[in-house]
C-alpha positions in Angstrom: 91.2 126.1 84.7 91.7 122.3 85.4 93.8 121.9 82.2 95.9 124.9 83.1 96.5 123.5 86.6 97.4 120.1 85.1 100.0 121.7 82.7 101.5 123.7 85.6 101.8 120.5 87.6 103.4 118.7 84.7 105.9 121.6 84.3 106.8 121.3 88.0 107.3 117.6 87.6 109.6 118.1 84.6 107.3 116.4 82.0 106.6 119.6 80.1 108.2 123.0 79.7 106.1 126.1 79.6 107.3 128.8 77.3 105.5 132.2 77.8 103.4 133.3 74.8 104.2 130.0 73.0 102.6 127.2 75.0 103.6 124.1 76.8 105.8 121.5 75.2 106.4 117.8 76.2 109.9 117.2 77.3 111.2 114.0 75.7 113.0 111.2 77.6 116.7 110.7 77.3 119.3 108.5 78.9 120.4 111.1 81.5 116.9 112.0 82.6 115.9 108.3 82.8 119.0 107.4 84.9 118.5 110.5 87.1 114.8 109.6 87.6 115.7 106.2 89.0 118.6 107.5 91.1 116.5 110.2 92.6 113.8 107.6 93.5 116.6 105.4 95.0 117.7 108.4 97.1 114.2 109.3 98.3 113.3 105.7 99.1 116.7 105.2 100.6 116.3 108.2 102.8 113.0 106.7 103.9 114.7 103.4 104.7 117.4 105.2 106.7 114.7 106.9 108.7 112.7 103.7 109.1 115.8 102.0 110.5 116.3 104.8 113.0 112.6 105.3 114.0 110.6 102.1 113.5 109.9 99.7 116.4 111.6 96.3 115.9 108.2 94.5 115.5 107.3 96.8 112.6 110.6 95.9 110.9 109.7 92.2 111.5 106.3 92.7 109.8 108.1 94.3 106.9 110.4 91.3 106.8 107.4 89.0 106.6 106.1 90.9 103.6 109.6 90.8 102.1 109.5 87.0 102.3 106.2 87.0 100.3 107.9 89.1 97.7 110.9 86.7 97.5 108.5 83.8 97.1 106.6 85.0 94.1 107.5 84.7 90.4 104.4 86.3 89.1 105.1 89.9 87.9 101.6 91.1 88.8 101.7 89.8 92.4 105.3 91.0 92.7 104.4 94.5 91.7 101.5 94.6 94.1 103.5 93.2 97.0 106.4 95.6 96.2 104.0 98.6 96.3 102.8 97.5 99.7 106.4 97.0 100.9 107.4 100.5 99.8 104.2 102.1 101.3 104.8 100.4 104.6 108.5 101.3 104.6 107.7 105.0 104.0 105.1 104.9 106.8 107.8 103.5 109.1 110.0 106.5 108.3 107.5 108.6 110.2 107.7 111.7 108.1 105.0 113.5 106.1 107.7 115.2 104.1 109.2 111.9 102.9 105.7 110.6 102.1 104.9 113.7 100.1 108.2 113.5 98.2 107.6 109.8 97.4 104.1 110.7 96.0 105.7 113.2 93.6 108.4 110.8 92.5 106.4 107.6 92.1 105.8 108.0 88.4 106.7 105.1 86.2 108.6 105.8 82.9 107.7 102.3 81.7 104.0 101.9 80.9 102.4 98.7 82.2 103.7 96.4 84.8 107.4 97.5 85.3 108.4 94.0 86.5 106.8 92.3 83.5 108.2 94.8 81.0 111.7 95.4 82.2 113.9 92.3 81.6 115.7 91.1 84.8 114.1 93.8 87.0 112.5 91.3 89.4 115.8 89.6 90.0 117.6 92.9 90.6 114.8 94.0 92.9 114.7 90.8 94.9 118.4 90.9 95.4 118.3 94.6 96.4 115.4 94.1 98.8 117.3 91.2 100.5 120.2 93.6 101.2 117.8 96.4 102.3 115.8 94.2 104.7 119.1 92.9 106.3 120.2 96.4 106.8 116.9 97.4 108.4 116.9 94.5 110.7 120.4 95.5 111.8 119.2 99.1 112.3 121.8 100.1 109.7 120.0 103.0 107.9 123.1 104.1 106.0 123.5 100.7 104.3 119.7 100.4 103.6 119.9 103.8 101.9 122.9 102.9 99.8 121.4 99.6 98.8 118.2 101.4 97.6 120.2 103.7 95.5 122.3 100.8 94.0 119.2 98.8 93.3 117.4 101.6 91.4 120.6 102.5 89.5 120.8 98.9 88.3 117.1 99.0 87.3 117.7 102.3 85.5 120.3 100.6 83.2 117.7 98.0 82.3 115.1 100.7 81.6 117.5 102.7 79.4 118.3 99.5 77.4 114.6 98.7 77.0 113.8 102.3 75.9 116.7 102.3 73.4 115.6 98.9 72.1 112.0 100.2 71.5 113.3 103.3 69.8 111.9 105.6 72.5 115.3 107.1 73.3 118.6 107.1 71.4 121.9 106.1 72.9 123.7 109.2 73.9 127.2 109.8 72.6 128.7 110.0 76.1 127.6 106.4 77.0 
């Protein structure tokens, strides 16, 4: 039963497809799915940022800003990754919604094995720049801008992930790109 439940969960998450009377088959990565994955994450985290801007007490945003400064100060991918996870976790808590938290848990799957910020060229620079815009918007209680900046940041990171996966031969460049 545990294996069957795991396969059903993977089917719901889009990683496998179940064909009745044939079995379960792994769904391969492609450019569109990769880009969509990151844009969806940007939209979910962006929506969380919008709600945090609307709902969080100013002192909580200030605390998030302090954590943001630590992120900006590090050049170590391991430390950056850990601080970023803490930042995202706190941000989603500030959104004050169990529904957003549950959706983030479903989406928080990395396509890139290992430390994302060590593996994906230029990802730390893109992320630092994006977080600067996001924290400015949060401090200004501008949820709409925070949301749009999250989407933009993750779309830029998606392009870097696509390039990395193509360079490693994991996906092929689509003809529409």
